[in-house]
Backbone bond lengths (Angstrom), bond angles and torsions (degrees), N, CA, C in turn:
res aa  C-N    CA-C-N  psi(-1)  N-CA   C-N-CA  omega(-1)  CA-C   N-CA-C  phi
1 M - - - 1.458 - - 1.532 110.66 -
2 T 1.296 116.10 147.85 1.454 121.25 177.71 1.508 110.33 -99.71
3 L 1.293 114.77 158.83 1.454 120.19 179.40 1.512 110.36 -82.14
4 W 1.308 115.62 148.28 1.465 121.97 177.11 1.506 107.94 -129.58
5 N 1.355 115.86 109.54 1.462 122.19 -175.87 1.526 112.00 57.02
6 G 1.322 115.32 36.66 1.454 119.62 175.07 1.509 115.07 81.05
7 S 1.328 118.86 11.23 1.460 120.94 179.95 1.515 108.86 -137.39
8 F 1.310 115.70 163.37 1.457 120.99 178.80 1.528 109.87 -71.60
9 P 1.333 117.46 142.95 1.474 120.16 -176.32 1.519 112.56 -80.45
10 F 1.335 116.59 57.81 1.455 119.95 179.96 1.524 110.18 -85.63
11 Y 1.299 113.19 170.84 1.462 121.61 178.63 1.532 109.37 -51.37
12 P 1.318 119.56 117.34 1.456 121.22 -168.60 1.512 115.42 -72.12
13 G 1.331 119.36 -31.37 1.461 120.52 -173.85 1.500 112.48 -125.76
14 A 1.316 115.72 154.12 1.463 121.33 179.03 1.511 109.77 -89.93
15 S 1.323 114.53 143.89 1.460 118.68 174.80 1.511 109.55 -73.62
16 E 1.327 115.30 166.93 1.451 120.56 -177.28 1.514 111.24 -67.92
17 C 1.320 115.34 163.25 1.453 121.27 -177.21 1.512 111.17 -69.78
18 F 1.257 114.94 166.60 1.464 121.93 -174.13 1.510 112.60 -69.40
19 P 1.309 92.91 140.36 1.431 133.96 -120.49 1.482 109.35 -79.21
20 F 1.259 117.09 137.87 1.463 121.19 163.41 1.516 106.13 -116.62
21 D 1.315 115.43 103.61 1.449 120.81 -174.64 1.525 109.62 -69.69
22 T 1.339 115.32 134.37 1.463 119.18 179.13 1.524 111.72 -65.60
23 T 1.336 117.23 -27.10 1.463 120.01 177.24 1.521 110.93 -61.11
24 Q 1.321 116.76 -42.08 1.453 120.18 177.74 1.522 111.22 -63.55
25 A 1.340 116.53 -39.48 1.461 119.99 179.14 1.526 111.19 -63.33
26 V 1.324 116.95 -39.52 1.461 120.61 179.22 1.525 110.60 -65.15
27 I 1.325 117.07 -45.70 1.465 120.83 -178.80 1.525 110.85 -62.32
28 V 1.328 116.61 -46.89 1.462 120.28 -179.60 1.522 110.53 -63.38
29 S 1.333 116.99 -39.97 1.466 120.25 179.57 1.527 111.80 -63.56
30 V 1.339 116.77 -40.58 1.461 120.15 179.84 1.521 110.95 -63.81
31 F 1.325 116.89 -46.65 1.467 119.47 -178.06 1.532 111.19 -69.43
32 L 1.326 117.98 -34.54 1.460 119.56 176.27 1.530 111.06 -67.24
33 S 1.334 116.59 -35.73 1.468 119.43 176.85 1.524 111.04 -65.20
34 I 1.329 116.90 -40.72 1.465 120.19 177.26 1.528 110.47 -63.48
35 L 1.344 116.04 -42.26 1.465 119.67 178.57 1.526 111.15 -62.95
36 A 1.335 116.81 -41.52 1.467 119.52 178.85 1.527 111.18 -62.95
37 T 1.334 116.54 -36.82 1.465 119.85 177.70 1.522 111.19 -63.17
38 F 1.322 116.51 -43.47 1.466 119.69 179.04 1.528 111.37 -67.39
39 I 1.323 117.53 -33.56 1.474 119.57 177.78 1.524 110.38 -66.42
40 I 1.337 116.59 -35.16 1.461 119.83 179.45 1.526 111.11 -64.28
41 I 1.342 115.95 -39.88 1.467 118.53 -178.07 1.530 112.23 -88.86
42 L 1.331 117.84 2.12 1.466 120.89 -179.60 1.519 112.93 -60.08
43 P 1.348 120.91 -41.24 1.480 118.82 179.00 1.516 113.97 -60.84
44 G 1.325 118.34 -19.28 1.462 120.03 177.93 1.504 113.85 -75.72
45 I 1.342 117.54 -11.34 1.465 121.60 177.50 1.526 107.78 -86.80
46 R 1.330 117.26 119.89 1.452 121.67 -175.79 1.518 111.38 -101.31
47 G 1.307 114.29 159.90 1.455 120.39 171.99 1.522 113.49 84.46
48 R 1.329 113.58 -165.72 1.456 120.59 -175.59 1.517 112.92 -71.31
49 G 1.334 117.59 -18.85 1.458 120.04 -175.23 1.507 114.72 -79.23
50 Q 1.343 118.69 0.94 1.458 120.27 -177.95 1.520 111.67 -63.75
51 L 1.331 117.16 -45.15 1.459 120.83 -179.47 1.525 111.08 -66.84
52 F 1.332 117.23 -44.36 1.464 119.91 179.01 1.526 111.26 -62.82
53 W 1.308 116.88 -38.57 1.467 120.59 179.39 1.522 110.71 -63.90
54 F 1.329 116.74 -42.55 1.465 121.11 179.81 1.523 111.10 -65.72
55 L 1.332 116.90 -41.51 1.465 119.80 178.59 1.518 111.44 -64.65
56 R 1.327 117.66 -38.68 1.460 120.20 177.87 1.531 111.08 -63.77
57 V 1.314 116.83 -40.45 1.468 120.35 178.92 1.522 110.95 -64.84
58 V 1.327 116.61 -45.18 1.463 119.96 -178.36 1.529 110.88 -64.42
59 M 1.326 116.90 -45.54 1.458 120.70 179.60 1.526 111.56 -62.02
60 G 1.329 116.64 -45.58 1.452 119.84 -179.00 1.508 112.46 -62.91
61 L 1.331 118.08 -45.22 1.457 121.09 179.72 1.526 111.66 -67.82
62 F 1.322 117.24 -35.42 1.466 119.99 178.95 1.524 111.17 -63.92
63 V 1.318 116.93 -45.78 1.469 120.28 -179.81 1.525 110.47 -62.95
64 G 1.324 116.99 -46.31 1.455 119.68 179.82 1.510 112.73 -62.41
65 A 1.346 117.25 -41.22 1.464 120.49 179.68 1.520 111.73 -64.65
66 V 1.332 116.70 -40.39 1.464 119.73 -179.95 1.526 111.15 -66.27
67 V 1.337 116.82 -47.60 1.466 120.44 -177.72 1.527 110.81 -60.33
68 L 1.323 116.94 -37.04 1.460 119.87 -178.12 1.528 112.27 -81.38
69 T 1.320 117.66 -35.32 1.463 120.33 -175.29 1.517 112.79 -72.94
70 V 1.341 117.55 -40.36 1.467 119.70 -175.95 1.530 111.99 -66.01
71 Q 1.329 117.19 -12.19 1.461 119.24 174.29 1.529 111.40 -64.49
72 F 1.323 116.97 -28.28 1.458 121.29 -171.40 1.526 113.03 -114.54
73 T 1.315 118.17 0.81 1.457 120.08 178.57 1.525 110.55 -77.07
74 R 1.312 115.46 163.12 1.469 121.42 -175.83 1.523 111.57 -125.53
75 D 1.313 116.72 29.93 1.461 119.46 -178.49 1.528 111.52 -131.84
76 W 1.337 116.75 40.98 1.463 119.45 173.06 1.527 110.27 -70.21
77 E 1.312 116.36 -34.45 1.472 122.48 170.18 1.516 107.55 -135.25
78 T 1.309 116.41 136.15 1.459 121.05 -179.34 1.518 109.94 -137.45
79 G 1.315 115.70 154.25 1.455 121.35 176.28 1.515 110.66 -163.65
80 W 1.315 115.86 147.46 1.459 122.42 179.13 1.524 109.41 -133.89
81 V 1.328 114.89 151.86 1.461 120.27 174.70 1.527 107.85 -150.70
82 T 1.308 115.48 143.26 1.469 122.22 175.56 1.520 108.15 -107.44
83 A 1.332 115.68 126.73 1.462 119.21 -173.66 1.514 110.55 -151.62
84 N 1.337 115.08 157.72 1.459 122.58 169.28 1.521 107.57 -97.08
85 T 1.304 116.49 120.14 1.455 120.67 -174.06 1.516 110.18 -147.53
86 S 1.315 116.00 162.90 1.464 120.52 175.76 1.518 109.32 -68.20
87 Y 1.331 114.91 146.78 1.455 119.86 -173.57 1.519 112.26 -89.88
88 K 1.329 117.34 -48.16 1.447 121.49 -177.13 1.521 110.06 -138.00
89 S 1.314 114.70 160.18 1.448 120.28 175.47 1.541 109.59 -68.47
90 F 1.316 114.65 152.00 1.465 122.24 -179.99 1.529 111.97 62.39
91 S 1.330 116.53 22.92 1.452 120.79 179.20 1.519 108.08 -137.45
92 H 1.322 115.84 142.28 1.466 121.44 -179.27 1.529 111.64 -96.31
93 A 1.317 116.91 5.20 1.462 120.15 -178.75 1.526 110.22 -68.98
94 V 1.328 115.08 132.39 1.463 121.85 177.75 1.527 108.07 -113.97
95 V 1.325 115.49 131.54 1.464 120.90 -176.75 1.523 109.10 -125.16
96 N 1.322 114.13 155.47 1.463 120.98 173.90 1.525 107.88 -98.84
97 V 1.321 116.17 118.90 1.464 120.57 -172.03 1.522 110.16 -137.11
98 N 1.333 114.52 160.62 1.456 123.16 169.28 1.519 107.38 -105.34
99 V 1.321 116.65 119.61 1.455 122.36 -179.20 1.527 108.06 -106.10
100 G 1.334 115.42 127.05 1.458 120.60 -179.28 1.514 111.91 -120.17
101 L 1.319 115.98 142.19 1.464 122.68 176.47 1.519 108.11 -123.09
102 H 1.333 115.63 125.48 1.461 121.88 -176.87 1.526 107.78 -129.73
103 I 1.314 116.13 116.32 1.469 122.39 -175.53 1.517 109.06 -107.50
104 G 1.337 115.34 126.42 1.451 121.88 176.69 1.512 110.92 -120.69
105 L 1.316 115.95 -173.51 1.459 120.37 -179.85 1.524 112.13 -76.48
106 A 1.328 117.52 -19.43 1.466 121.11 -177.10 1.513 113.45 -105.05
107 G 1.331 118.13 -7.06 1.457 118.75 -179.30 1.509 112.09 160.95
108 V 1.331 114.65 -162.13 1.465 122.99 -175.08 1.520 109.04 -121.66
109 N 1.329 115.37 136.88 1.462 121.63 170.65 1.519 109.16 -112.29
110 V 1.329 115.74 130.57 1.460 121.72 176.74 1.520 107.81 -118.03
111 T 1.310 116.61 124.26 1.456 121.76 -179.58 1.513 109.61 -112.96
112 L 1.317 114.91 148.11 1.461 122.12 179.03 1.520 107.35 -139.65
113 V 1.338 116.17 114.90 1.457 122.42 -178.07 1.513 108.13 -126.27
114 G 1.327 114.82 124.94 1.458 118.84 179.05 1.507 112.85 -70.27
115 N 1.313 115.30 155.08 1.458 121.90 -179.72 1.543 108.57 -131.85
116 P 1.346 117.37 84.39 1.467 131.16 6.57 1.532 111.80 -77.31
117 V 1.331 115.38 174.52 1.457 120.11 -174.68 1.520 111.25 -66.66
118 N 1.319 117.88 -41.07 1.467 121.75 -178.57 1.519 109.90 -90.16
119 Q 1.348 115.13 110.44 1.461 122.38 177.66 1.528 108.32 -142.76
120 V 1.326 115.07 154.28 1.466 123.43 178.88 1.530 111.26 44.59
121 N 1.343 115.06 42.17 1.464 122.37 177.65 1.533 113.02 61.14
122 E 1.325 117.33 27.52 1.463 121.36 178.18 1.522 109.50 -139.69
123 T 1.331 114.44 161.60 1.457 121.47 173.73 1.523 107.99 -98.00
124 I 1.303 116.50 109.52 1.460 121.49 -176.95 1.526 108.29 -92.48
125 N 1.310 115.64 95.53 1.459 121.29 -179.38 1.524 107.60 -154.80
126 Y 1.323 116.54 87.19 1.458 122.53 -172.72 1.522 110.57 -116.56
127 N 1.304 113.98 148.57 1.453 121.43 168.07 1.519 107.71 -144.97
128 E 1.318 117.61 119.84 1.465 122.12 -176.75 1.523 109.53 -125.88
129 H 1.321 114.91 136.22 1.463 121.46 -179.70 1.525 109.40 -110.54
130 F 1.335 116.49 130.56 1.463 123.34 176.57 1.526 107.31 -120.36
131 A 1.337 115.49 111.96 1.464 121.08 -170.95 1.519 111.11 -90.00
132 W 1.359 115.13 148.85 1.473 121.12 173.87 1.529 111.03 -134.21
133 S 1.327 117.52 24.25 1.459 120.31 176.99 1.525 109.86 -66.94
134 F 1.341 116.29 179.02 1.462 120.52 -173.55 1.527 111.91 -61.08
135 K 1.332 117.71 -36.82 1.454 120.56 -177.08 1.520 113.04 -93.18
136 A 1.325 117.93 1.97 1.460 121.81 -175.33 1.523 110.52 -106.66
137 D 1.317 115.15 153.01 1.465 122.93 177.31 1.518 107.61 -117.97
138 Y 1.326 115.59 107.34 1.464 119.57 -175.92 1.519 111.20 -63.54
139 D 1.314 117.31 -44.30 1.467 120.30 -178.68 1.524 110.98 -61.82
140 R 1.309 116.52 -36.08 1.461 119.10 177.96 1.522 111.01 -66.69
141 S 1.343 116.84 -41.06 1.465 119.78 176.96 1.520 110.98 -62.15
142 Y 1.323 115.66 -39.54 1.468 119.38 178.00 1.527 110.55 -66.05
143 G 1.338 117.56 -40.59 1.460 120.55 177.32 1.520 112.58 -62.67
144 E 1.346 116.69 -38.59 1.458 119.46 176.56 1.524 111.14 -64.91
145 G 1.341 116.59 -33.82 1.460 119.37 175.56 1.514 112.16 -65.20
146 L 1.321 116.26 -37.35 1.460 119.46 175.81 1.530 111.23 -64.49
147 E 1.321 116.10 -42.06 1.465 119.76 -179.87 1.531 111.79 -65.25
148 K 1.322 116.95 -35.64 1.460 119.75 179.45 1.515 111.87 -75.30
149 G 1.315 117.31 -16.41 1.451 119.95 -179.00 1.508 113.50 76.32
150 L 1.326 116.86 47.02 1.459 120.96 178.30 1.524 110.27 -64.37
151 P 1.313 117.40 156.04 1.478 120.00 178.42 1.526 111.80 -57.61
152 S 1.303 115.01 150.67 1.463 121.46 -175.09 1.532 113.72 -59.26
153 P 1.355 120.84 -40.44 1.470 118.77 179.52 1.524 113.24 -60.70
154 I 1.343 117.44 -37.15 1.462 120.22 179.48 1.519 110.09 -66.86
155 L 1.316 117.03 -45.22 1.465 120.42 -179.24 1.524 111.02 -66.68
156 Y 1.310 116.67 -34.56 1.473 119.48 179.57 1.531 111.30 -65.22
157 V 1.342 116.33 -42.99 1.460 119.61 179.33 1.526 110.51 -69.89
158 A 1.330 117.00 -43.88 1.462 120.15 -178.70 1.522 111.64 -64.40
159 E 1.325 117.40 -30.91 1.465 120.38 -178.81 1.529 111.79 -65.28
160 K 1.308 117.84 -26.03 1.464 121.12 179.56 1.527 112.30 -63.54
161 F 1.328 117.27 -22.62 1.458 121.18 -175.72 1.528 113.00 -105.37
162 T 1.318 117.99 8.63 1.459 120.10 177.65 1.528 110.33 -76.03
163 T 1.327 115.76 161.56 1.468 120.35 179.98 1.521 112.05 -69.01
164 Q 1.331 117.75 -24.40 1.462 121.53 -179.19 1.520 113.02 -88.02
165 S 1.321 117.46 -3.91 1.461 120.24 -177.68 1.525 110.20 -72.32
166 P 1.329 118.28 138.35 1.480 120.24 177.39 1.518 113.60 -69.17
167 C 1.333 117.31 -8.78 1.462 120.18 179.85 1.530 112.63 -72.27
168 S 1.338 116.92 -22.35 1.475 122.00 -178.90 1.520 112.38 57.30
169 M 1.327 116.34 33.46 1.456 120.13 179.93 1.528 112.15 -84.24
170 H 1.331 116.08 -25.04 1.460 119.06 -176.00 1.527 111.45 -62.35
171 M 1.318 116.62 -51.51 1.461 120.10 -176.80 1.526 111.58 -65.35
172 Q 1.325 116.12 -38.81 1.460 119.50 -179.04 1.526 111.50 -63.71
173 Y 1.314 116.33 -49.94 1.457 119.90 -177.42 1.522 111.49 -70.89
174 R 1.328 117.26 -38.32 1.460 119.23 -176.83 1.522 111.44 -66.95
175 I 1.326 118.01 -45.93 1.464 120.53 -179.30 1.520 110.72 -65.90
176 S 1.334 117.37 -45.05 1.461 119.77 -179.79 1.529 111.01 -63.64
177 S 1.333 117.55 -36.38 1.461 120.47 178.86 1.525 111.35 -68.11
178 H 1.342 117.24 -38.35 1.460 120.03 179.40 1.528 111.33 -65.43
179 Y 1.325 117.37 -43.92 1.464 119.93 178.40 1.529 111.13 -67.38
180 T 1.325 116.79 -36.55 1.464 119.61 176.98 1.517 111.22 -63.07
181 S 1.336 116.48 -44.43 1.458 120.98 179.34 1.532 111.27 -63.49
182 L 1.321 117.41 -42.72 1.464 121.03 179.36 1.524 111.08 -62.23
183 T 1.322 116.80 -43.20 1.463 120.52 179.98 1.517 111.52 -65.04
184 L 1.321 117.20 -37.17 1.463 120.02 178.48 1.526 111.79 -69.07
185 W 1.334 117.68 -34.67 1.466 119.06 174.92 1.521 110.77 -65.17
186 M 1.311 117.44 -37.42 1.460 120.06 175.17 1.525 110.92 -64.71
187 A 1.340 116.70 -39.09 1.466 120.24 177.34 1.529 110.84 -63.82
188 F 1.322 117.23 -36.37 1.462 119.94 177.28 1.525 111.24 -64.20
189 C 1.333 116.93 -39.38 1.472 120.70 178.39 1.522 111.18 -65.89
190 T 1.324 117.90 -43.95 1.466 120.01 178.84 1.523 111.21 -66.71
191 W 1.326 117.51 -31.89 1.468 119.92 175.31 1.525 110.45 -63.92
192 L 1.324 117.81 -42.90 1.457 120.78 177.77 1.531 111.11 -61.12
193 I 1.340 116.53 -41.86 1.462 119.96 179.79 1.523 110.48 -65.72
194 S 1.327 117.66 -39.13 1.468 120.03 178.88 1.525 111.12 -64.27
195 I 1.337 117.53 -40.04 1.463 120.21 177.05 1.524 110.38 -61.75
196 L 1.329 116.64 -41.06 1.465 121.06 179.24 1.524 111.32 -64.78
197 L 1.326 117.59 -42.76 1.463 121.25 -179.12 1.525 111.51 -67.98
198 F 1.328 117.63 -38.07 1.465 120.02 178.38 1.528 111.76 -67.49
199 S 1.311 117.37 -30.15 1.461 120.01 -178.91 1.516 112.35 -81.30
200 M 1.355 119.29 -13.30 1.469 119.94 -174.31 1.542 114.94 -73.32
201 P 1.343 126.60 -39.92 1.447 128.91 -8.65 1.534 111.96 -99.56
202 I 1.333 115.96 134.32 1.466 122.19 171.65 1.520 105.39 -122.22
203 L 1.320 116.24 87.66 1.455 121.82 -165.10 1.519 113.10 -68.03
204 L 1.327 117.14 -41.22 1.459 119.68 -176.52 1.522 111.19 -64.04
205 Y 1.314 117.60 -48.24 1.455 120.43 -179.40 1.531 111.12 -70.40
206 G 1.339 116.74 -30.66 1.457 118.90 174.11 1.514 111.84 -63.86
207 G 1.343 116.91 -40.81 1.455 120.05 175.62 1.510 112.55 -64.60
208 C 1.334 117.00 -37.39 1.472 120.44 177.76 1.528 111.06 -64.66
209 M 1.333 117.50 -41.60 1.456 120.15 178.91 1.524 111.40 -68.41
210 L 1.320 117.04 -35.13 1.466 119.96 175.46 1.518 110.76 -66.40
211 L 1.320 116.47 -37.58 1.455 120.54 175.75 1.529 110.83 -65.50
212 L 1.325 117.22 -38.73 1.464 120.82 176.31 1.527 111.22 -65.44
213 T 1.326 117.07 -36.09 1.464 120.52 175.12 1.515 111.24 -60.35
214 A 1.336 116.61 -42.61 1.464 120.49 178.36 1.524 111.34 -63.49
215 V 1.333 116.65 -42.15 1.467 120.00 179.90 1.525 110.60 -62.61
216 L 1.323 117.24 -41.54 1.462 120.41 -179.76 1.528 111.28 -67.22
217 M 1.312 117.87 -39.15 1.462 120.33 179.37 1.523 111.37 -66.26
218 L 1.318 116.49 -42.35 1.467 119.36 177.92 1.528 111.12 -69.19
219 S 1.332 117.21 -33.07 1.461 120.14 176.61 1.526 111.50 -66.74
220 S 1.329 116.96 -34.58 1.462 119.50 177.64 1.520 111.70 -61.64
221 L 1.322 116.95 -34.12 1.470 119.99 176.73 1.517 111.15 -67.54
222 L 1.328 116.49 -36.86 1.464 119.50 177.09 1.523 110.80 -65.14
223 F 1.331 117.37 -40.54 1.465 120.24 177.48 1.525 110.99 -62.96
224 F 1.326 116.88 -39.29 1.459 119.39 -177.36 1.521 112.33 -69.27
225 T 1.315 116.93 -32.55 1.466 120.37 -177.58 1.520 113.22 -91.33
226 A 1.349 118.23 -6.81 1.464 121.05 -176.43 1.530 109.38 -83.55
227 R 1.317 116.02 104.04 1.463 121.42 177.36 1.521 108.72 -138.56
228 N 1.332 114.66 148.35 1.465 120.31 -175.77 1.522 113.14 -93.17
229 T 1.320 117.70 -21.63 1.456 120.89 -175.98 1.519 110.34 -111.47
230 L 1.313 115.51 156.51 1.452 121.30 176.88 1.521 110.26 -77.06
231 K 1.321 115.31 159.11 1.455 119.74 178.26 1.524 110.12 -68.00
232 C 1.310 114.79 137.68 1.454 120.16 179.26 1.530 108.77 -77.95
233 P 1.331 119.12 132.65 1.468 120.04 -179.05 1.525 111.62 -67.64
234 I 1.312 115.57 137.06 1.462 122.61 177.04 1.521 106.36 -115.50
235 L 1.308 116.14 103.35 1.457 122.78 -170.11 1.523 110.86 -110.74
236 F 1.331 114.70 136.33 1.463 122.34 170.89 1.528 106.64 -122.10
237 G 1.342 115.83 82.12 1.448 119.74 -173.69 1.520 109.55 69.20
238 P 1.319 117.89 -129.22 1.469 119.52 177.49 1.522 113.73 -77.06
239 A 1.322 118.01 -15.06 1.466 121.27 -177.58 1.516 110.34 -87.74
240 S 1.321 116.02 143.76 1.457 122.58 -178.74 1.528 109.62 -122.63
241 L 1.340 116.19 136.12 1.466 121.94 177.64 1.522 108.64 -92.12
242 N 1.307 115.91 108.42 1.461 122.02 179.39 1.524 109.59 -111.44
243 T 1.310 115.67 141.77 1.467 121.23 -179.94 1.519 110.37 -110.35
244 D 1.305 113.95 154.52 1.458 121.44 176.28 1.524 107.62 -140.33
245 Y 1.331 116.02 165.79 1.453 119.65 -178.83 1.511 110.18 -62.33
246 G 1.353 114.63 136.97 1.452 120.57 -174.57 1.516 113.44 -99.63
247 G 1.331 114.48 -166.01 1.456 120.63 -174.18 1.512 113.75 -63.37
248 S 1.337 118.24 -38.51 1.466 120.52 -178.76 1.521 111.21 -64.84
249 F 1.320 117.04 -37.50 1.468 120.39 178.91 1.524 110.43 -63.03
250 W 1.329 116.50 -49.19 1.463 119.54 -176.97 1.520 111.54 -71.32
251 L 1.324 117.89 -32.15 1.457 120.06 176.66 1.524 110.98 -67.01
252 T 1.321 116.78 -40.03 1.469 119.96 176.82 1.522 110.92 -64.93
253 L 1.333 116.76 -40.26 1.464 120.31 177.88 1.524 110.98 -62.90
254 A 1.326 117.70 -46.12 1.467 120.55 -179.09 1.529 111.08 -64.63
255 T 1.324 117.27 -41.47 1.466 120.12 179.92 1.525 111.19 -67.63
256 G 1.326 116.99 -38.55 1.458 119.99 176.65 1.514 112.40 -62.47
257 L 1.327 117.09 -42.23 1.469 120.28 177.42 1.527 110.89 -66.43
258 L 1.339 117.15 -36.44 1.460 119.92 176.96 1.527 111.17 -63.45
259 C 1.323 116.82 -44.49 1.469 119.71 177.43 1.525 111.21 -63.83
260 L 1.326 116.55 -35.68 1.460 120.37 178.29 1.526 110.79 -62.99
261 L 1.326 117.04 -46.05 1.458 120.50 179.75 1.529 111.45 -65.73
262 L 1.333 116.86 -42.45 1.461 119.78 -179.59 1.529 111.41 -66.55
263 G 1.325 116.90 -42.31 1.458 119.52 178.96 1.510 112.37 -63.74
264 L 1.337 116.48 -45.33 1.467 119.79 177.57 1.524 110.91 -63.93
265 G 1.333 116.90 -38.55 1.453 119.58 179.30 1.525 112.22 -62.57
266 V 1.329 117.31 -42.30 1.467 120.47 179.29 1.523 110.26 -64.58
267 I 1.325 117.32 -43.49 1.468 120.51 -178.37 1.526 111.07 -65.89
268 I 1.333 117.35 -43.02 1.465 120.61 -178.20 1.530 110.46 -68.18
269 L 1.334 117.24 -44.41 1.461 119.31 178.87 1.524 111.58 -64.91
270 N 1.310 117.21 -34.87 1.461 119.54 179.25 1.526 112.00 -65.44
271 S 1.329 117.46 -30.66 1.464 120.73 -178.45 1.530 112.47 -90.59
272 M 1.340 117.73 -29.15 1.457 120.40 -174.01 1.529 112.81 -104.90
273 Q 1.322 117.42 -45.32 1.458 121.27 -177.88 1.527 109.38 -135.46
274 P 1.309 117.16 74.52 1.471 119.18 -177.85 1.528 113.46 -65.81
275 E 1.349 117.96 -24.31 1.458 119.67 179.72 1.525 110.93 -64.76
276 K 1.337 116.95 -41.91 1.457 119.54 179.07 1.526 111.13 -68.14
277 L 1.319 117.10 -35.88 1.462 119.80 177.93 1.525 110.63 -65.20
278 K 1.341 116.48 -40.05 1.468 119.46 177.44 1.518 110.67 -66.52
279 L 1.333 116.98 -31.95 1.457 119.79 177.40 1.522 110.80 -65.79
280 V 1.345 116.36 -39.26 1.466 120.34 179.01 1.525 110.87 -64.34
281 F 1.327 117.12 -36.62 1.458 121.44 -178.42 1.533 112.59 -95.58
282 N 1.339 117.27 15.78 1.467 123.25 174.01 1.530 112.92 60.96
283 L 1.310 117.22 33.11 1.459 119.09 179.87 1.520 111.97 -89.49
284 D 1.328 118.98 -38.59 1.460 122.07 -179.93 1.512 111.84 -67.38
285 E 1.333 116.58 -37.00 1.465 119.74 -177.15 1.517 110.65 -64.97
286 G 1.322 116.82 -42.30 1.458 119.45 178.12 1.515 111.34 -65.01
287 K 1.329 116.60 -36.80 1.467 119.93 178.91 1.517 111.00 -66.87
288 E 1.349 117.95 -40.69 1.452 120.99 -179.96 1.528 111.06 -64.88
289 E 1.347 117.23 -40.20 1.450 119.47 178.69 1.527 111.33 -64.43
290 E 1.334 116.03 -38.29 1.462 119.35 178.92 1.518 111.14 -66.47
291 E 1.354 116.74 -41.11 1.456 119.53 178.69 1.528 110.92 -66.22
292 E 1.333 116.36 -35.95 1.464 118.94 179.39 1.520 110.79 -65.73
293 R 1.321 118.03 -42.11 1.461 120.21 176.99 1.525 111.17 -65.05
294 W 1.316 116.88 -35.28 1.470 121.14 179.08 1.525 110.65 -65.34
295 D 1.352 116.15 -44.16 1.462 119.89 -179.79 1.526 111.54 -63.52
296 K 1.327 116.81 -40.71 1.455 119.39 -179.44 1.524 111.69 -66.91
297 S 1.316 116.46 -34.85 1.460 119.26 -178.11 1.524 112.70 -76.44
298 C 1.318 117.78 -17.84 1.464 121.38 -175.82 1.522 112.73 -104.37
299 L 1.343 118.69 14.67 1.460 119.73 178.26 1.522 109.88 -65.44
300 P 1.354 120.08 136.69 1.477 122.40 -179.14 1.523 111.15 -69.98
301 A 1.314 115.60 147.56 1.460 120.95 178.14 1.526 110.26 -76.59
302 E 1.348 116.30 149.34 1.464 120.63 179.71 1.535 110.12 -71.54
303 P 1.341 118.68 140.40 1.466 121.53 -178.28 1.521 111.51 -66.92
304 S 1.316 116.25 150.64 1.457 122.55 179.02 1.533 109.65 -109.72
305 S 1.347 117.48 154.18 1.464 122.34 -179.35 1.515 112.79 -89.00
306 S 1.308 117.98 1.40 1.456 120.74 -179.57 1.511 110.25 -73.79
307 A 1.313 115.83 167.96 1.460 120.36 -177.88 1.509 111.34 -64.69
308 Q 1.290 116.22 -39.32 1.458 119.92 179.20 1.525 107.77 -131.26
309 D 1.331 115.29 118.76 1.471 121.15 178.90 1.518 108.80 -104.89
310 V 1.301 113.78 143.50 1.469 120.48 179.34 1.524 108.60 -110.93
311 L 1.326 116.32 121.72 1.472 122.38 178.84 1.519 108.46 -109.35
312 M 1.313 115.84 126.78 1.466 121.14 178.82 1.528 108.55 -107.65
313 V 1.321 115.92 131.12 1.470 121.06 178.71 1.525 108.27 -94.29
314 P 1.326 118.55 111.27 1.470 120.77 -172.98 1.515 112.78 -82.43
315 L 1.269 119.64 58.35 1.475 122.80 176.91 1.507 110.50 -122.76
316 G 1.300 117.62 27.35 1.449 120.19 -179.42 1.512 112.97 82.33
317 E 1.332 115.54 -1.53 1.463 118.89 -179.62 1.535 108.98 -99.31
318 L 1.298 116.66 119.07 1.453 121.42 179.40 1.528 108.92 -81.44
319 C 1.330 115.94 75.53 1.465 121.71 -174.66 1.521 108.67 -117.38
320 E 1.317 119.04 121.33 1.462 123.84 -177.78 1.539 108.60 -107.68
321 V 1.346 115.14 127.96 1.446 121.46 -177.34 1.529 108.12 -118.42
322 T 1.329 118.55 132.74 1.476 123.78 179.60 1.515 109.84 -111.09
323 A 1.319 116.01 141.37 1.473 121.97 178.45 1.526 108.39 -123.79
324 T 1.339 118.33 129.79 1.470 123.75 -179.58 1.511 109.80 -100.87
325 Q 1.323 116.04 132.34 1.472 120.75 -177.62 1.517 109.65 -75.76
326 L 1.312 115.17 130.89 1.454 120.86 179.87 1.527 111.23 -85.11
């Protein structure tokens, strides 16, 4: 490489800090807007079912938002390490940095933050994403990082996930991530069907679909953790970068268990105490109001002292009855 203005021609600027994906912001905004709409119409729900109706809306929107959002998050596995390491190739400068590895369903994020941020006359604050989705080429992304002259710690971590790496981590993580993503999309579809069945209302089948949603979400975790090879060590001198399951993994697990409990609860109540289940879904209250209106409309008319009294039955039936005085 040649010098440019007395310095190495490395990547001139740092990428932004770790990451708040705009896709996640859009999804959260949409579901919050739907929730706000339901809160506006909440006062129109009368009787005891107002609280149950609100809880059903919140639970349903929460499950849908989680299933859709974790598709695009980048913290299924996370790890950090603080180490003294070389900063760039062809340079003897050693910096103290925090190196982070964040694994998602669509790829890997590697972050590099200086400690302090300003060292060797530069701002060390990098975040680089290397994608392995169906339309992405991980090796090509890694090659572009080499061409840009990314710092050595980022390239060292990213190299562990290339197809040519002896660690064989690329195939393991990519296949498990693809199956996890597919299973979560299926869970999103079953969640939509359960919402539709509960609104019809067909409670038993809605509970079954909610139970199927839970099974698919828990199965996605099994796909993500199913790997045949051990993790390749990522060493920075004596320090080792180890990863553990991140927030998206535990959020998916908690939501799956919640759907499991709710689905089982609906099925058990439907078979043992259907009256209480109908109360939760505001079915008994509507029936009682209808029966009350029916009773009021069918009250008998008071008898008259005239020779011939006319009684009208107010049920839409034009029926005239005559009574003769004895």
